[in-house]
C-alpha positions in Angstrom: -19.2 -4.0 -14.9 -18.1 -0.4 -15.4 -14.9 1.2 -16.4 -12.2 1.7 -13.7 -11.1 5.3 -13.3 -7.8 5.5 -11.5 -6.7 8.3 -9.2 -3.3 9.6 -10.4 -0.8 10.7 -7.8 1.7 13.6 -8.1 5.3 13.1 -6.8 7.0 10.1 -5.4 4.6 7.3 -5.1 4.1 3.5 -4.8 2.4 1.4 -7.4 1.0 -2.1 -7.8 3.9 -4.3 -8.8 1.6 -6.3 -11.1 -0.4 -3.6 -13.1 1.5 -0.4 -12.1 -1.7 1.3 -10.8 -0.8 4.2 -8.4 -1.5 3.3 -4.7 0.0 5.7 -2.3 2.3 8.7 -1.9 5.7 8.3 -0.4 4.8 11.3 1.9 2.0 9.1 3.4 4.3 6.5 4.7 4.0 6.4 8.5 6.3 3.5 9.2 8.7 1.3 7.1 9.3 -1.1 10.0 6.2 -3.3 9.7 6.5 -7.0 9.1 4.1 -9.5 7.5 4.2 -13.2 6.8 6.1 -12.5 3.6 8.6 -10.0 4.9 8.6 -6.2 5.2 5.6 -4.0 4.9 4.9 -0.2 5.1 2.1 1.5 7.1 0.4 4.3 5.0 -1.9 7.0 6.2 -3.9 6.7 3.0 -4.2 4.5 -0.1 -6.0 5.0 -3.4 -7.2 2.7 -6.2 -7.8 -0.1 -3.8 -10.9 -2.0 -2.8 -11.4 -3.2 0.7 -12.7 -6.7 1.6 -14.9 -7.6 4.5 -13.8 -6.9 8.0 -12.5 -9.9 10.1 -10.7 -10.3 13.4 -7.1 -11.4 13.2 -4.4 -12.0 15.8 -1.4 -10.0 14.6 2.0 -9.6 16.1 0.7 -6.5 18.0 -2.5 -8.2 19.3 -6.1 -8.7 18.2 -7.3 -6.4 15.4 -10.3 -6.1 13.1 -8.8 -5.8 9.6 -9.9 -5.9 6.0 -7.8 -7.2 3.1 -6.9 -4.5 0.5 -6.9 -5.4 -3.2 -5.7 -3.4 -6.3 -8.9 -2.1 -7.9 -7.3 -2.7 -11.4 -5.9 -6.2 -11.3 -7.5 -7.5 -8.1 -4.1 -8.6 -6.5 -4.1 -8.6 -2.7 -1.8 -5.9 -1.5 -2.1 -5.9 2.3 -4.7 -4.9 4.8 -6.5 -2.0 6.4 -6.8 -1.7 10.2 -10.5 -1.2 11.0 -10.3 -1.4 14.8 -7.7 -2.2 17.4 -8.7 -3.9 20.7 -5.7 -2.6 22.6 -5.7 1.1 23.5 -2.0 1.3 22.6 -2.7 0.3 19.0 -5.6 2.7 18.3 -3.3 4.9 16.2 -3.4 2.2 13.5 -7.2 2.4 12.9 -8.0 3.5 9.4 -4.4 3.0 8.2 -3.2 0.8 5.4 -0.5 -1.8 5.4 1.0 -2.6 2.0 3.3 -5.5 1.7 6.7 -4.3 0.3 7.1 -7.2 -2.2 3.7 -6.4 -3.8 4.4 -2.7 -4.5 7.0 -0.8 -6.4 8.3 2.7 -5.6 8.0 5.1 -8.5 10.5 8.0 -8.9 9.4 10.7 -11.3 11.7 13.2 -13.0 10.4 16.7 -12.3 11.5 17.8 -15.8 9.9 15.0 -17.7 6.6 13.6 -16.4 6.9 10.7 -18.9 10.2 9.5 -17.4 9.3 6.9 -14.8 11.7 4.5 -13.2 10.9 2.1 -10.4 13.4 1.7 -7.6 13.8 -2.0 -8.4 14.6 -1.2 -12.1 17.2 1.4 -10.9 18.9 -1.2 -8.7 19.0 -3.8 -11.5 20.6 -1.3 -13.9 23.6 -0.9 -11.7 
């Protein structure tokens, strides 16, 4: 097995809650109103540092879709899924998009003046 090279993201981003690998930019969030079996989830236009599992058909809240599970390429933790195809015409906008479960990711806020200063949203909430 080879060495894993991670794509670094500039600006506000989301990271794997387990190994802190960068996953997606906050600017790529298309919807924060998704739900999954474990609670809230976000729909992203793009995700990096993930591996995609085999495609399978699943019945979701919005109908039948072909989806692939999405895993962190660094620690292997399942993060959510990617919409491959949607059978319903009204759901075609989801194709190629990523859903990351909120409890499996952490938002990173970077200080523009100090690139080494990183604080996740959950750490900031706990500090108060």
